[in-house]
C-alpha positions, 0 to 999 in steps of 0.5 A: 922076417923075410926079404926079397932077393935083390939080385935079379930084381934091383941089382946085377954084378960084374967084376974087372980084375986089377988092371983089367978093362972089362966093358959093361953093357948098360942096356938092362939098367939105369946106371952102374956103380963102380966100387974100388976097395982100398984104392990107395993112390992109384987112379980109376979111369972111366971110359965109354965104348960103343961095342962089346969088343973093338969099336971106339973107346973114349973118355966119359964125356958126362963124367966131368965134376958137377955133372950127373955122375957122383963119386963117394968115398968111405973112410972108417965107415963114413961116406963123403961126397967128392964133388970135384976131381982133376980130369973128367974120366979119372977118379983118384983116391981121397986120402986114406980111403977104404972104398970109392964108389963111382955112380954113372947113370945111363944118361951120362954116356954119349949117344951111340955108346952103351958100354962103360969100363972102370980100370984101376991099375992095382985093385979089382973093380966091382960093377953094380948095375942098379935099377934093373929094367926087368926083374929076372931069376938070377940064373936068367940074368944076361951077362953084363959084359955082352 
């Protein structure tokens, strides 16, 4: 059986260390999924920026509950949609969650904002850029932080 490598075709990845605030550029993809492993009770804060460094950083306006963003939690291998959360850009863990997945399409960002970050004070956050615009050999993928 054969398979096509998804890295560079449909996905690219980035990582933000625990308590880190890495900005990810959405120019080469249709959206980004943030994965937080065993987030316990620490909230994950989502912000949008208009520059790789410096510039303006603000709450993700398109992140309000019921908008086009989605939050899913996984407990014991079962995914559950989380339709609401208290603050537009803050996602809290749900009970004894194993994973939290936060999907943010490119269209959720405000005009002139191309960067987004997810910060969890106690856990690293994995960023998965999805639906890449152009297929590239993994060694030719752009740095998602630039």
